[in-house]
C-alpha positions as CSV (number, residue, x, y, z in Angstrom):
1,M,5.3,-6.9,-29.0
2,A,5.8,-8.1,-25.4
3,T,6.5,-4.5,-24.3
4,A,3.3,-3.2,-26.1
5,R,1.2,-5.9,-24.4
6,A,2.7,-5.0,-21.0
7,E,2.0,-1.3,-21.5
8,R,-1.6,-2.1,-22.6
9,L,-2.2,-4.2,-19.5
10,V,-0.8,-1.4,-17.3
11,N,-3.1,1.1,-19.0
12,L,-6.1,-1.3,-18.6
13,V,-5.4,-1.8,-14.9
14,L,-5.0,1.9,-14.3
15,C,-8.2,2.7,-16.2
16,L,-10.4,0.1,-14.4
17,L,-8.8,1.1,-11.0
18,S,-9.4,4.8,-11.6
19,T,-13.2,4.7,-12.1
20,R,-16.1,4.0,-9.9
21,Q,-18.3,3.1,-12.9
22,Y,-18.5,-0.1,-14.8
23,L,-16.8,0.4,-18.2
24,T,-18.1,-1.5,-21.2
25,A,-15.7,-3.2,-23.6
26,E,-16.4,-0.6,-26.3
27,G,-15.7,2.2,-23.8
28,I,-12.4,0.6,-22.8
29,R,-11.6,0.3,-26.5
30,R,-12.0,4.0,-27.0
31,I,-10.1,5.0,-23.8
32,V,-7.2,2.6,-23.2
33,P,-4.2,3.0,-25.4
34,G,-3.4,-0.1,-27.4
35,Y,-6.9,-1.2,-28.3
36,A,-7.8,1.4,-30.9
37,D,-5.1,-0.2,-33.2
38,A,-7.1,-3.4,-33.6
39,P,-8.0,-3.7,-37.4
40,T,-11.4,-5.3,-36.8
41,D,-14.0,-5.7,-34.0
42,E,-13.2,-9.4,-33.8
43,A,-9.5,-8.7,-33.4
44,F,-10.2,-6.3,-30.5
45,Y,-12.5,-8.7,-28.7
46,R,-9.9,-11.5,-29.0
47,T,-7.2,-9.2,-27.6
48,F,-9.5,-8.0,-24.8
49,E,-10.4,-11.5,-23.8
50,R,-6.8,-12.5,-23.6
51,D,-5.9,-9.5,-21.5
52,K,-8.8,-10.2,-19.1
53,S,-7.6,-13.8,-18.7
54,E,-4.0,-12.6,-18.1
55,L,-5.1,-10.1,-15.4
56,R,-7.1,-12.8,-13.6
57,D,-4.1,-15.2,-13.8
58,L,-2.1,-12.4,-12.1
59,G,-4.6,-12.2,-9.3
60,V,-6.1,-8.8,-10.4
61,P,-9.8,-8.9,-9.2
62,L,-12.0,-7.8,-12.1
63,E,-15.6,-6.9,-11.2
64,I,-18.3,-7.4,-13.8
65,G,-21.6,-5.4,-13.5
66,R,-23.9,-2.7,-14.8
67,N,-24.2,0.9,-13.7
68,S,-28.0,0.9,-13.9
69,A,-31.0,-1.3,-14.9
70,F,-31.1,0.5,-18.2
71,D,-27.6,-0.8,-19.3
72,S,-27.8,-3.5,-21.9
73,V,-24.3,-4.9,-21.6
74,D,-21.9,-5.7,-18.8
75,G,-19.0,-3.5,-17.8
76,Y,-15.8,-3.9,-15.9
77,R,-13.9,-2.2,-13.0
78,I,-11.4,-3.0,-10.3
79,A,-12.3,-2.4,-6.6
80,R,-9.4,-0.8,-4.8
81,R,-10.2,-2.5,-1.6
82,D,-9.6,-5.9,-3.2
83,Y,-6.6,-4.8,-5.4
84,E,-4.4,-3.2,-2.7
85,L,-2.2,-5.3,-0.5
86,A,-1.4,-5.0,3.2
87,D,2.1,-4.3,4.4
88,I,4.6,-6.9,3.1
89,G,7.9,-7.8,4.7
90,L,10.7,-8.2,2.2
91,E,14.1,-9.8,2.4
92,P,17.1,-7.7,1.2
93,D,17.1,-9.4,-2.3
94,E,13.4,-9.1,-2.6
95,A,13.6,-5.4,-1.7
96,A,16.2,-5.0,-4.4
97,A,13.8,-6.5,-6.9
98,V,11.1,-4.1,-5.9
99,A,13.5,-1.2,-6.3
100,L,14.2,-2.3,-9.9
101,A,10.5,-2.5,-10.6
102,L,10.1,1.0,-9.2
103,R,12.8,2.2,-11.6
104,L,10.9,0.7,-14.5
105,W,7.7,2.4,-13.4
106,D,9.5,5.7,-13.2
107,S,10.5,5.4,-16.9
108,P,9.0,8.0,-19.2
109,E,7.4,5.3,-21.4
110,L,5.2,3.9,-18.6
111,T,4.4,7.2,-16.8
112,G,3.6,8.9,-20.1
113,A,1.2,6.1,-21.1
114,A,-0.5,6.1,-17.7
115,R,-1.0,9.8,-17.8
116,G,-2.4,9.6,-21.3
117,A,-4.9,6.9,-20.1
118,L,-6.2,9.1,-17.3
119,L,-6.6,12.1,-19.7
120,K,-8.6,9.9,-22.1
121,L,-10.7,8.6,-19.2
122,R,-11.6,12.1,-18.1
123,A,-12.2,13.3,-21.7
124,A,-14.7,10.4,-22.1
125,G,-16.7,11.8,-19.2
126,V,-15.8,8.9,-16.9
127,E,-15.7,9.8,-13.2
128,V,-12.0,9.3,-12.1
129,D,-11.0,8.5,-8.5
130,E,-8.0,10.9,-8.1
131,R,-6.5,8.8,-5.3
132,A,-6.3,5.8,-7.5
133,S,-3.9,7.4,-10.0
134,G,-1.0,6.5,-7.8
135,A,-2.2,3.2,-6.5
136,I,-0.1,1.2,-9.0
137,E,3.0,3.1,-8.1
138,P,4.9,1.7,-5.1
139,R,5.0,4.0,-2.2
140,V,6.6,4.1,1.3
141,R,4.0,4.7,4.0
142,T,4.8,5.7,7.5
143,S,3.1,7.8,10.2
144,E,6.3,8.6,12.0
145,P,6.7,12.4,12.1
146,A,10.6,12.1,12.1
147,F,10.6,10.0,8.9
148,P,10.7,12.8,6.2
149,A,13.5,14.8,7.8
150,L,15.6,11.6,8.5
151,L,15.2,10.3,4.9
152,A,16.2,13.7,3.5
153,A,19.3,13.7,5.7
154,V,20.2,10.2,4.5
155,Q,19.7,11.2,0.9
156,S,21.7,14.4,1.2
157,G,24.5,12.8,3.3
158,R,24.3,15.3,6.2
159,V,24.7,14.8,9.9
160,V,21.4,15.0,11.9
161,S,20.6,15.7,15.5
162,F,17.4,14.9,17.5
163,D,16.1,14.3,21.0
164,Y,15.7,10.6,21.7
165,R,13.9,8.9,24.6
166,R,15.2,5.5,25.6
167,P,13.0,2.8,27.1
168,N,12.4,3.3,30.9
169,D,14.0,6.8,30.7
170,P,11.4,9.6,30.6
171,Q,14.0,12.2,29.9
172,P,14.9,12.6,26.2
173,R,18.6,13.1,25.4
174,T,20.1,14.8,22.3
175,R,21.8,12.5,19.8
176,T,24.1,13.5,16.9
177,V,24.2,10.9,14.2
178,Q,25.8,10.3,10.9
179,P,22.7,8.6,9.2
180,W,23.3,5.6,7.0
181,G,19.7,4.6,6.2
182,V,16.1,4.3,7.4
183,V,14.8,0.7,7.7
184,S,11.5,-0.9,8.4
185,W,11.5,-4.0,10.5
186,R,8.5,-5.9,11.8
187,G,6.2,-2.9,11.6
188,R,8.6,-0.4,13.1
189,W,10.9,2.2,11.5
190,Y,14.6,2.6,12.6
191,L,17.4,5.0,11.8
192,V,20.7,3.3,11.5
193,G,24.0,5.3,11.7
194,H,27.1,6.3,13.5
195,D,26.4,7.9,16.9
196,Q,29.1,10.7,17.1
197,D,28.6,11.2,20.9
198,R,29.2,7.5,21.7
199,E,31.5,6.7,18.8
200,A,29.6,3.6,17.9
201,T,27.0,2.2,15.5
202,R,23.5,2.6,16.8
203,C,19.9,1.9,15.8
204,F,17.2,4.4,16.8
205,R,13.5,3.6,16.7
206,L,11.7,6.5,15.1
207,S,8.7,6.4,17.5
208,R,11.1,7.4,20.3
209,I,12.3,10.6,18.6
210,T,10.5,13.4,20.4
211,D,11.3,16.4,18.2
212,R,11.9,17.2,14.5
213,P,15.4,16.1,13.5
214,E,17.7,18.9,12.2
215,A,20.3,18.2,9.6
216,F,23.5,20.3,9.5
217,G,26.9,20.3,7.9
218,R,28.1,19.8,4.3
219,A,26.0,17.7,2.0
220,G,27.7,14.5,1.0
221,A,29.8,14.4,4.2
222,V,28.1,11.1,5.3
223,S,28.1,7.9,3.4
224,R,27.1,4.4,4.4
225,P,30.1,1.9,4.7
226,E,30.0,-0.7,2.0
227,D,30.2,-3.6,4.3
228,V,27.3,-2.6,6.5
229,D,24.0,-4.5,6.3
230,L,21.4,-2.1,7.8
231,L,18.7,-4.8,8.1
232,K,20.9,-7.2,10.0
233,L,21.8,-4.4,12.4
234,V,18.2,-3.6,13.1
235,A,17.3,-7.3,13.4
236,G,20.0,-7.7,16.0
237,V,18.3,-5.0,18.1
238,D,14.8,-6.3,17.7
239,R,15.3,-10.1,17.9
240,D,12.1,-11.2,19.6
241,P,9.0,-11.1,17.5
242,P,5.8,-10.2,19.2
243,P,3.4,-13.0,20.0
244,A,0.8,-13.6,17.2
245,T,-2.8,-12.7,17.9
246,S,-5.5,-14.9,16.3
247,A,-8.5,-13.1,15.0
248,R,-11.8,-14.2,13.5
249,L,-13.4,-12.1,10.8
250,W,-16.6,-12.2,8.9
251,V,-16.1,-11.5,5.2
252,E,-18.8,-11.0,2.6
253,Q,-18.7,-13.7,-0.1
254,G,-16.6,-12.6,-3.1
255,R,-15.1,-9.6,-1.3
256,A,-11.8,-8.6,0.3
257,Q,-9.6,-10.8,-1.8
258,G,-6.5,-9.1,-0.4
259,L,-7.4,-10.1,3.1
260,R,-8.4,-13.7,2.0
261,R,-4.9,-14.3,0.7
262,R,-3.6,-14.1,4.2
263,A,-6.4,-15.9,6.1
264,S,-8.1,-19.3,6.2
265,V,-11.8,-20.0,5.8
266,V,-13.1,-21.9,8.8
267,G,-16.9,-21.6,8.2
268,Q,-19.8,-19.7,6.8
269,Q,-22.2,-17.3,8.6
270,R,-25.1,-15.1,7.6
271,L,-24.7,-11.6,9.1
272,D,-27.6,-9.0,8.8
273,G,-29.1,-10.9,6.0
274,V,-25.8,-11.1,4.0
275,D,-23.9,-14.4,3.3
276,G,-20.3,-14.5,4.2
277,D,-17.3,-16.6,5.3
278,V,-15.7,-16.8,8.7
279,L,-11.9,-16.4,8.4
280,E,-9.1,-16.9,10.8
281,I,-5.9,-14.8,10.5
282,E,-2.7,-14.5,12.6
283,L,-1.7,-10.9,13.3
284,F,1.6,-9.9,14.8
285,Y,0.8,-6.2,15.0
286,P,-3.0,-5.9,15.6
287,D,-2.8,-2.1,16.1
288,S,-1.5,-1.5,12.6
289,A,-3.7,-4.2,11.2
290,A,-6.8,-2.4,12.5
291,S,-6.5,0.4,9.9
292,W,-5.9,-2.2,7.1
293,I,-9.0,-4.2,8.1
294,A,-11.1,-1.0,8.4
295,G,-10.2,-0.1,4.8
296,Y,-12.5,-2.9,3.6
297,G,-15.5,-1.1,5.1
298,P,-18.7,-3.1,5.6
299,D,-17.3,-6.1,3.7
300,V,-15.3,-7.2,6.8
301,V,-16.5,-7.4,10.4
302,V,-14.3,-8.4,13.3
303,L,-15.9,-11.1,15.4
304,E,-13.0,-11.5,17.9
305,P,-10.9,-10.4,19.7
306,D,-13.0,-7.6,21.1
307,V,-10.0,-5.2,21.3
308,L,-9.4,-5.4,17.6
309,R,-13.2,-5.1,16.9
310,K,-13.2,-1.8,18.9
311,S,-10.1,-0.5,17.1
312,V,-11.6,-1.1,13.7
313,H,-14.9,0.5,14.9
314,E,-13.0,3.6,16.0
315,A,-11.2,3.8,12.7
316,H,-14.5,3.8,10.9
317,L,-15.8,6.6,13.2
318,G,-12.6,8.6,12.5
319,T,-13.2,8.2,8.7
320,V,-16.8,9.4,9.1
321,A,-15.7,12.4,11.2
322,A,-13.0,13.3,8.7
323,F,-15.4,13.4,5.8
324,S,-18.3,15.0,7.7
325,G,-16.2,17.6,9.5
326,A,-17.9,16.8,12.7
327,E,-16.9,14.9,15.8
328,V,-18.5,11.4,16.0
329,D,-19.6,9.9,19.3
330,G,-18.9,6.2,19.3
């Protein structure tokens, strides 16, 4: 029974996350696997109310509303901007737990149920946001061009070579490395492995790789030593954290729950006729935080610092240009 409830909750979240419309309880009953088995209307509504309460207890932000003035009953949906989390730093044991959860999601039972929910959603004539179909599935996000080739080399166990530019040295130099793993640490990505030219263990920041890494040699020739902790090696290279930057943001009331979890409310302010809260947040990597904040659209406005405000504004202009196909003059 616990497994059936968990699958039903996953299907419900995926359904509400995948639609831009408000779905009524009866619509959800027809679409989401697990509800159609209710023997009576009363049994369905009891189950649905319990599921809604459980999702709220888990921090899932359910929105209630109507698609038009002609609708007679309320509907439900989940706004992606409030559901998604920002980048999270994990300890090694926490990362292991996430890996186990990812294996569970990859199981045929859950993926099959999720795909079935999307098919029923489309069959019911509900507009589905294609991007949301993978929002529940954990993903690794990185903008480093060298990342895919290095990860492939680690997974295949092959030696890799690339041109690498050291700090204060404008001339890149070729490195030949036995790759052990790719690690994220404090907003940066690193390759850890054995440098064959220097006969020593080295960490390489991906942003300093100037070309596309090339793998060569026999697959399976490289394996990570069992006693090596990749994260500790990287932490030893990047010991000093960057200074925190304090930012003040205006957030519309009831919006941007993901951001609110990391910030403190310090006041209220009415902006362009809309009531909102003034939040303070500490950012260690304002450059990467700008794209995260920009994702909340008009629900969040940067009050200060001015550099962050301009970065978010430029991100908004870039999004407009991408969708309009024209260059936008800021």
